[in-house]
N, C-alpha and C positions, 0 to 999 in steps of 0.2 A: 104175620107168620114169623115164628122163631126158627132160626137156622141153628141146628145143633153142630158143634165142632166135630170134625172127623179126624181120627188118628191117622198119622202118616203110615204108608205101607212098609215100614221098616221097624226094626227094634229101636225103642226109644231110649234116649238118655234121660237122666233126671230132669234136666232143664227143659227138654221137649215135653215131657210129661206135665211139668208144672205149667207150661205155656198153654197146653190144651185145656186145663181146668176140668170141671165135672162134665162128663159126657151125657149121662142120663140119670134118672132117679136112682137113689141108693148111693153107693160110693164106689170109687175105683181105687185100685192099688196097682203098682208097677212091679212086676216080677221078672227079673232078667230081661228087661226091655219090652215085655208083653203086658198089655192092659188086662187086668183081672177085674171083672165087675161083680159086685156083691149086692144083694138086696138090703134094704134098710132093716135094722134090727127091730125085734118085737118090743112092745111096751115094757114087759118085765125086764128084758135085757137093759134097756135104757134106764129104767128106774134103779136097777141094781148098780149100774155103772155110776149113776149120780150119787147114790148113797155111799158107794165105795169111795168116790172122790171126796165127799164130805167128811167121812171118817179119816181119810188120809190127810186132808187139809189140816185137821185139828192136831195131827201128830208131827207135822213137818217142821224141821228146824228153820230158822230165819234164812231167807234167801233161796229157799227150795219151794217149788210149787207143783201142783198137779194140774195137768191140762187134758181135757177130754177130746177124743176123736180128732187127733192131729196127725197129719202126714209126717213120717220120719224117713229121711234119707238114710238107708242102712250103710251107705258108704262102702259097698262091697265091690265097686268098680271105679275106674278112673272117670272123670267127669265127661269125657268124650266117648265113653263106651255104654252099652245097654246097662241101665241101672235098676235098682230095686228100691221102691218106696212102699212101706207098709203104713197102714192107718190103725194103730192100736186103739183100744177103747179108752185107755188112760196112759199117760206118760208122766213120770216124775222127773223133773229137770231142775237145774239151777236156774234161778230167775234170769240170769244173764242170757240164756238161750233164747227165751221169748223176746227179750229186749233186742238181741241181735237180729232176729227175724223182723221185728218192727223196723229197725234201723236200716238193714241191708237187704231185706226180702229173703226169698228162699223158704226153706222149711227147717224144722228141728233136725239136727244131725244125730246119728246113733252115738257118736262120741260125747254128746251132751246129755244123754239119757242115763239116769240112775236106776230107774225101775220102769219096765213096761208091763202093763196089765191087759190081759185079754179075757173077756167073759165069753164062755162058750155059747154058741148058737147051735141049733139043730144041724146045720150044714157045715159048721166050722171045726168040729172035733178033731179030725185028722189034720187039718191045716194048722190049728193052734198047737196040738201036741207034737206034731212031727215037723212040718215045714217051717213054721214060724219059730219053733224052738231051735232048730238048726240055724236059721237065718239070724235070729237075734244073738245067738252065741257067736256065730262067725263075725257079726258086727261088733262084738265086744261089749254088748250091753250087760252090765254086771248082774242085774237081777231081773227075772222074768216070772211073773205070777199069773197062773192060769186059774180062773174062777169058774166053777161049774155051778150054775144057779138052779140046777135040778135039785129037789129036796132029798137029803139034807144038803144045803149049800156047802161047797167045799172049796179049798184053795190048795194048789200045789205051788210051792215057792221053790224056784230054781235059782241057783247062783253059779257064776262061772267057776269052773274047776280046772283052770289051765288048759292044756291042749285037748282035754277030753270033752270040752263043751260044758254043758250045764250038768250039775249034780243037784239032787233034791233029797229032802228028808221025808218024803211021803206026803200024802194028802191029809189035810187038817179040816175038821168040821168044828162048829161051835165058835171058838175064839182063836184067831190067828195072831200069834205074837212073834215079833222079830226084833233083833237088835241091830241088824245091818240091812241097808245102808244108813238107817236111823232107827231109833226105838219106835215101835208102832204096835198097836193092838187094834185088831179089826173084829167087830162082832159080825160074823158071817150070817147069822140067823136074821140080823136086822136088814140085810140087803134087799130082801123081798117084802118084809113086813107089811 
């Protein structure tokens, strides 16, 4: 008989959340100290995320890497207060961030993230466009890319614009090209191929 861990009856800090681990199938996130459970993504979602990661990997400068499905402490609260940990589909970080986690434990920190990528799922549209957009901006993550895998596949690239949060240049289909935070070209049509 397997005993499932049970969350404490209070708002969780990031450390308490990490101590609990996975509670049930799918994945969990921590939002202002509250556990949020999400179902596992569909195969098209995972395939598109994999292909996006592969295209990103080919474009990244030395010392920068893409990591799929990784908890990120948004660092929105002191360590002894209810925290927020999101699990984006992809994060682009300096390699030092992964090595720090290997050496010291914990999770990737928002301050270490260059780009966060979310692929929309049927139940995540509002969360990705509204809630996470605000949280990632508040956390100071410089670039947030939202990929909609409904055909035609599209990408909305958001970048920090000072006190106003994220600004964006509109949704792109076909080929996404950017110069910051690194030169990249993504064939969006190939994500579902």
